[in-house]
C-alpha positions in Angstrom: -0.5 2.4 11.9 -2.8 2.9 15.2 -4.5 0.0 16.6 -6.6 -1.2 14.6 -10.2 -2.6 16.0 -12.8 -2.9 13.4 -13.7 -6.3 11.7 -13.4 -5.5 8.0 -12.2 -7.5 5.0 -11.6 -5.9 1.7 -11.2 -7.2 -1.6 -9.9 -4.9 -5.0 -10.3 -4.4 -7.9 -9.7 -6.1 -10.8 -9.5 -9.6 -8.4 -12.3 -8.5 -6.3 -14.9 -6.1 -5.2 -14.1 -3.3 -2.1 -15.8 -4.6 0.7 -16.6 -1.4 3.0 -15.1 1.1 1.5 -15.6 4.7 2.3 -15.8 7.0 -0.4 -13.2 10.3 0.2 -14.8 13.5 0.5 -14.3 15.7 -2.6 -12.1 17.7 -2.7 -12.9 22.1 -2.3 -11.0 24.2 -4.4 -10.8 27.9 -3.5 -13.3 30.4 -5.9 -10.9 33.0 -7.7 -12.7 36.2 -8.2 -11.6 39.4 -10.0 -13.0 42.8 -9.5 -13.9 44.9 -12.7 -12.3 48.1 -13.2 -14.6 51.3 -11.5 -16.5 53.3 -14.1 -17.1 56.6 -14.3 -20.2 57.6 -14.3 -22.3 61.3 -14.4 -25.5 62.3 -13.0 -28.1 64.3 -14.2 -30.6 66.8 -11.7 -33.6 64.2 -12.7 -31.5 60.8 -11.9 -31.7 59.9 -8.4 -29.7 58.3 -5.7 -30.8 54.7 -5.0 -30.6 54.3 -1.3 -27.6 52.5 0.9 -29.0 48.5 1.9 -29.0 48.5 5.4 -26.5 47.3 7.1 -25.7 44.0 7.7 -27.4 42.9 11.3 -26.6 39.9 13.4 -29.8 37.9 12.7 -28.6 38.4 8.8 -25.6 36.0 9.5 -26.0 32.3 8.7 -26.0 29.9 11.7 -22.6 28.3 13.0 -22.1 24.9 12.0 -22.6 23.0 14.8 -20.2 20.9 17.1 -20.0 16.7 16.3 -21.5 15.0 18.4 -19.0 12.0 19.9 -20.9 9.6 17.7 -20.4 11.8 14.4 -17.0 12.6 15.2 -16.2 8.4 16.4 -17.6 7.9 12.6 -15.5 10.8 10.7 -12.4 9.1 12.4 -13.2 5.6 11.4 -13.9 6.9 7.9 -10.6 8.1 7.7 -8.5 5.2 9.4 -10.5 2.9 6.6 -9.4 5.3 4.0 -5.6 5.1 5.3 -6.3 1.1 5.5 -7.9 1.0 2.1 -4.8 2.8 0.5 -2.3 0.5 2.1 -3.6 -1.9 1.0 -4.0 -0.9 -2.4 -0.4 0.5 -2.6 0.8 -3.0 -1.5 -1.5 -4.6 -4.4 -0.4 -2.8 -7.2 3.4 -2.8 -5.9 5.2 -4.6 -8.4 4.4 -5.7 -11.9 1.6 -3.7 -11.9 3.3 -0.3 -11.3 6.0 -0.8 -13.6 6.9 0.8 -17.0 6.1 -1.8 -19.7 8.7 -3.6 -21.1 10.5 -2.9 -17.8 11.3 -5.3 -15.0 13.0 -5.9 -11.8 14.1 -9.3 -10.0 15.7 -10.0 -6.4 18.1 -13.2 -6.9 18.9 -15.1 -3.7 22.8 -14.8 -3.5 22.5 -16.9 0.2 21.6 -16.9 4.0 23.5 -16.0 7.2 22.8 -16.2 10.9 23.2 -13.4 12.5 22.1 -11.7 16.3 18.8 -9.8 14.5 18.0 -13.2 12.9 18.7 -15.0 9.2 20.1 -12.6 6.8 19.2 -12.9 3.0 21.7 -11.5 1.1 19.7 -10.1 -2.6 21.4 -9.1 -6.0 19.2 -7.0 -8.5 19.0 -7.6 -12.1 16.2 -5.1 -14.2 15.7 -5.6 -17.8 14.8 -2.5 -20.2 17.1 -0.1 -19.0 20.5 0.1 -20.8 24.5 0.3 -19.8 24.8 4.0 -18.8 21.2 4.9 -17.6 20.8 6.4 -14.2 19.1 4.6 -11.5 17.8 5.6 -8.4 17.1 2.2 -5.8 14.1 2.6 -3.6 12.7 0.9 -0.9 9.4 0.4 1.0 9.7 -0.8 4.2 6.7 -1.9 6.3 5.7 0.9 8.9 7.5 3.6 6.5 6.8 5.1 3.4 9.0 4.3 0.2 12.7 5.3 1.0 15.4 6.2 -1.5 18.2 4.0 -0.6 20.7 5.5 -3.3 21.4 7.1 -6.7 23.7 6.9 -9.9 23.4 3.4 -10.5 23.3 1.7 -13.7 23.1 -1.9 -15.2 25.8 -3.9 -16.5 25.8 -5.7 -20.1 23.6 -8.5 -18.2 21.2 -6.9 -16.8 23.0 -6.3 -13.0 22.0 -3.8 -11.2 25.7 -1.8 -10.3 27.4 1.1 -9.2 29.3 2.4 -12.2 33.0 4.2 -12.3 31.7 7.4 -12.8 28.7 7.8 -11.6 26.1 10.6 -11.7 24.8 9.7 -8.0 26.0 8.7 -4.8 26.3 5.4 -4.8 30.2 5.3 -4.8 29.9 6.9 -1.4 29.0 3.5 0.1 30.2 1.2 -3.1 33.3 0.7 -5.0 33.3 1.2 -8.7 31.4 -1.5 -10.8 30.3 -3.2 -7.5 27.0 -4.9 -8.1 23.9 -4.1 -5.9 23.4 -6.1 -2.8 20.6 -5.4 -0.1 20.5 -7.8 3.0 17.7 -8.3 4.5 16.0 -10.1 8.1 12.7 -10.5 8.0 9.9 -12.4 10.0 7.2 -14.9 8.2 5.0 -13.2 5.4 7.2 -10.1 5.6 7.7 -8.6 1.8 11.0 -7.0 0.1 9.6 -4.5 -1.8 12.1 -2.7 -3.9 12.2 -0.5 -7.4 14.4 1.4 -9.6 13.9 4.9 -11.1 15.8 6.3 -14.2 16.5 10.0 -13.3 15.4 11.4 -17.0 13.1 9.2 -17.8 11.4 8.2 -14.9 10.6 4.6 -16.3 10.2 2.1 -13.4 10.0 -1.7 -12.4 9.3 -2.5 -8.9 9.3 -6.0 -7.3 8.4 -7.5 -4.1 9.5 -10.8 -2.5 8.9 -12.6 0.4 12.2 -14.1 1.9 9.9 -16.0 4.5 6.8 -17.3 3.3 3.3 -17.6 5.5 1.4 -20.3 3.4 0.1 -23.5 3.1 -0.9 -25.3 -0.1 -3.4 -28.1 0.0 -4.2 -29.7 -3.6 -4.6 -27.3 -5.9 -5.2 -24.4 -4.0 -2.9 -22.3 -2.1 -3.6 -19.6 0.8 -0.6 -16.8 1.7 -0.8 -14.1 4.4 1.5 -10.8 3.6 2.7 -8.8 6.3 0.7 -5.0 5.5 2.1 -3.6 9.2 4.8 -4.7 11.4 1.7 -5.6 14.4 -0.3 -7.8 11.5 -2.5 -5.0 12.0 -3.4 -5.2 8.3 -2.7 -8.5 6.8 -2.9 -9.5 2.9 -4.4 -12.6 1.8 -3.5 -13.8 -1.7 -4.8 -17.3 -2.9 -4.2 -19.2 -6.3 -5.4 -22.7 -7.4 -8.6 -21.7 -7.0 -12.2 -22.3 -9.0 -11.9 -20.3 -11.7 -14.3 -17.4 -12.1 -16.5 -18.5 -9.0 -17.3 -17.7 -5.8 -15.6 -18.7 -3.3 -15.9 -18.8 0.8 -12.5 -17.9 3.1 -13.6 -18.4 6.8 -11.3 -16.1 8.9 -11.6 -17.1 12.7 -10.2 -15.1 15.6 -10.6 -15.7 19.2 -13.3 -18.1 18.0 -15.3 -15.4 15.9 -15.9 -17.0 12.7 -15.9 -14.0 9.9 -16.8 -15.9 6.7 -16.3 -14.2 3.4 -17.4 -14.6 0.0 -15.9 -13.6 -3.3 -14.9 -14.2 -6.8 -11.8 -15.3 -8.0 -10.1 -14.4 -10.9 -10.4 -16.1 -14.4 -7.2 -17.9 -13.4 -8.2 -18.9 -10.2 -6.6 -15.9 -8.4 -7.8 -13.5 -5.2 -6.5 -11.0 -3.0 -8.5 -10.1 0.5 -7.3 -7.2 2.8 -7.8 -8.7 6.7 -8.2 -6.5 9.8 -7.7 -9.3 12.9 -7.6 -7.7 15.6 -10.7 -8.1 18.0 -12.2 -5.5 20.9 -10.8 -6.7 24.0 -7.7 -8.4 22.7 -4.1 -6.8 22.4 -2.7 -10.1 20.5 -3.8 -13.4 19.6 -4.0 -15.6 16.7 -6.1 -15.9 13.5 -6.7 -18.5 10.9 -7.7 -18.7 7.7 -9.4 -21.6 5.8 -11.3 -22.6 2.3 -13.0 -26.2 2.4 -13.8 -27.1 -1.3 -14.0 -30.2 -3.2 -10.6 -30.6 -3.8 -8.6 -28.5 -1.4 -8.8 -27.0 2.0 -5.5 -24.9 2.1 -5.6 -23.3 5.3 -2.9 -20.7 7.2 -2.4 -19.4 10.6 -0.7 -16.0 11.8 -0.3 -14.1 14.8 -0.7 -10.0 15.6 -1.1 -7.3 17.5 1.2 -6.4 20.5 5.0 -8.4 20.3 3.5 -10.7 17.3 6.6 -9.3 15.1 9.6 -11.5 15.3 12.3 -12.0 12.4 13.6 -15.3 12.1 
């Protein structure tokens, strides 16, 4: 993920409007043509032959496209970066119940913390609903700064819904697990880092997704809560989630970096929630701290986070 230097925010459908959305260029498909079979013709003495068309001359050709100017190239690159950011933010917002098959869900159960040289290790077990014992499940994870990855396959659920590796597996889980063992995910994370997990049934492709933040980066004031969730390890993209705000109302969120205040006015959901994507980087700086706050009649939450070079630190 590149180092972003575009001060902007984005707001998402069903929660907020999108701010600064760049429309994607239409995808052009190649035109397919079919040649008709040649037909025989006969000529009579009265018929005359049409003169051949003149040869194609150089000046008859359409003009070659002009090369983009540096300003146009920069604008095009900006659009591409914003489109990539927008896609990443949307996928992270939707990961979980929104992308799960109706009636299917997945939960991560905290089984304990352990200190390690790399940081605090948290162990989770997995419990799924909707699946049946005997279903063949594949476990997926989506780490920061990476694509969705397969962890193992051939899993199933027991009678309690716990995800396990069965004695007879249709996948590869027995290569790293003992028969009947429950799945345990061990995670070392920074504040605000999401743990995103999914299980997918091999035949029906029914799926359940979930996200958990082992070490939340949040602040609560009165009924309102603001939480920042890392979109990239260096916080080049951060999702701001809020709850407990006035319902279906316009609220102003202040995003301050190096003394520069970028207020964002948005409309909360009917439940009083909000989601805003923030790019905190400021031109001329490679790292810093951003503070996001709201001041209302009954609550004033504020949350700060580091971003940029060397800002990622597991607990």
